[in-house]
C-alpha positions as CSV (number, residue, x, y, z in Angstrom):
1,X,-259.5,13.3,53.6
2,X,-262.8,15.7,54.5
3,X,-261.7,18.6,57.2
4,X,-264.1,18.8,59.6
5,X,-265.1,22.5,61.3
6,X,-264.9,22.9,64.7
7,X,-267.8,25.3,64.4
8,X,-270.0,22.2,64.4
9,X,-269.0,20.8,67.7
10,X,-271.5,19.8,70.4
11,X,-270.4,19.3,74.7
12,X,-273.6,17.2,76.4
13,X,-273.3,16.5,79.9
14,X,-276.0,12.9,80.2
15,X,-278.5,14.6,77.6
16,X,-278.3,18.4,78.3
17,X,-276.1,20.5,75.9
18,X,-273.3,23.4,77.6
19,X,-274.7,26.0,76.1
20,X,-271.8,28.7,74.5
21,X,-269.0,26.4,73.6
22,X,-266.2,27.9,72.4
23,X,-263.5,25.3,72.5
24,X,-263.3,21.4,74.2
25,X,-260.5,19.4,74.4
26,X,-259.4,15.7,75.6
27,X,-255.9,13.7,76.0
28,X,-256.1,10.1,76.0
29,X,-252.6,9.2,78.3
30,X,-250.9,5.8,78.1
31,X,-248.8,4.9,80.7
32,X,-245.7,2.2,80.1
33,X,-243.1,0.2,82.6
34,X,-240.3,-0.4,81.9
35,X,-239.5,-4.6,81.9
36,X,-236.0,-4.6,81.0
37,X,-234.4,-7.4,82.8
38,X,-230.4,-7.5,83.2
39,X,-228.8,-8.8,79.9
40,X,-231.2,-6.7,77.5
41,X,-228.8,-4.7,75.1
42,X,-232.3,-2.5,75.1
43,X,-234.8,-1.6,76.7
44,X,-238.4,-2.7,77.1
45,X,-241.5,-1.6,77.8
46,X,-245.5,-2.7,78.9
47,X,-248.2,-0.9,78.1
48,X,-250.3,-0.8,81.9
49,X,-253.5,1.2,81.9
50,X,-255.3,4.6,80.3
51,X,-255.8,7.9,81.8
52,X,-257.3,10.1,79.9
53,X,-258.6,14.4,81.2
54,X,-259.8,17.2,79.3
55,X,-261.4,20.8,78.9
56,X,-263.6,23.4,77.9
57,X,-263.8,26.9,77.3
58,X,-267.2,28.6,77.7
59,X,-269.0,32.2,76.8
60,X,-270.3,32.4,80.2
61,X,-273.8,32.2,80.7
62,X,-274.7,34.3,84.0
63,X,-278.1,32.8,83.8
64,X,-276.5,29.6,84.3
65,X,-277.8,27.3,81.7
66,X,-278.7,23.5,83.3
67,X,-275.6,22.6,80.9
68,X,-273.2,24.9,82.7
69,X,-274.8,25.2,86.2
70,X,-274.0,21.0,85.8
71,X,-270.3,21.6,85.3
72,X,-269.1,23.2,89.1
73,X,-266.0,22.0,90.8
74,X,-266.3,18.5,92.3
75,X,-269.4,17.3,90.3
76,X,-269.9,14.4,88.1
77,X,-272.0,13.6,84.8
78,X,-271.6,11.6,81.6
79,X,-269.9,14.2,79.1
80,X,-270.2,14.1,75.4
81,X,-268.1,15.8,73.1
82,X,-269.1,15.9,69.7
83,X,-266.5,17.2,67.2
84,X,-268.5,16.8,64.2
85,X,-271.7,17.8,65.5
86,X,-275.0,16.0,66.7
87,X,-276.2,13.6,63.5
88,X,-276.4,10.7,63.1
89,X,-273.2,8.7,62.7
90,X,-271.1,11.4,63.9
91,X,-268.5,11.1,66.2
92,X,-269.4,10.8,69.7
93,X,-266.2,10.6,72.1
94,X,-268.3,9.8,75.7
95,X,-267.5,8.9,79.4
96,X,-267.3,9.9,83.2
97,X,-265.8,13.0,84.2
98,X,-264.9,14.5,87.1
99,X,-265.4,18.2,87.2
100,X,-261.4,19.8,88.6
101,X,-261.5,22.8,88.0
102,X,-263.9,25.5,87.1
103,X,-263.3,29.5,86.5
104,X,-264.2,32.2,85.0
105,X,-262.0,35.2,83.4
106,X,-263.4,39.0,82.2
107,X,-261.0,41.4,80.3
108,X,-262.0,44.6,80.3
109,X,-262.2,44.3,75.6
110,X,-263.6,40.9,76.2
111,X,-266.4,38.7,76.5
112,X,-266.4,36.9,80.1
113,X,-265.4,33.0,79.7
114,X,-265.7,30.0,82.0
115,X,-263.4,27.4,81.9
116,X,-263.8,24.0,83.2
117,X,-261.0,21.3,83.3
118,X,-262.4,17.7,84.1
119,X,-260.6,13.9,84.9
120,X,-261.9,10.8,83.1
121,X,-263.3,7.9,85.1
122,X,-262.8,4.6,83.7
123,X,-263.1,4.0,79.4
124,X,-262.9,7.1,77.4
125,X,-265.6,5.7,74.3
126,X,-265.2,6.9,71.0
127,X,-268.5,5.8,68.9
128,X,-270.9,7.2,65.9
129,X,-274.3,9.3,66.9
130,X,-276.4,6.8,66.9
């Protein structure tokens, strides 16, 4: 099994790359409902809906590069999360998002960072870059 270095990752909103990304994450959750009936001796469940969300952390670009400028709270778009990089054949996690949170943090001994949280709308597609 090959190891993949996170430093090769790419994040795009539509076709526009988001600059200075330090990290990103995405989580898919499967909801289930209890389908147990009287007389059963063990609980039963049925899968219902999936949902997904994520976040990313960047070094803040004070010049508001195009990618970061498109990720303000309330903005929508199509995100591409490419953990292996942007080369043909690499994994591309793609879906529509609504930006739910945007924040800047600054410390006396560090770089200014931008954190963004988003909620997926519809399916998260896992394909390869073509």
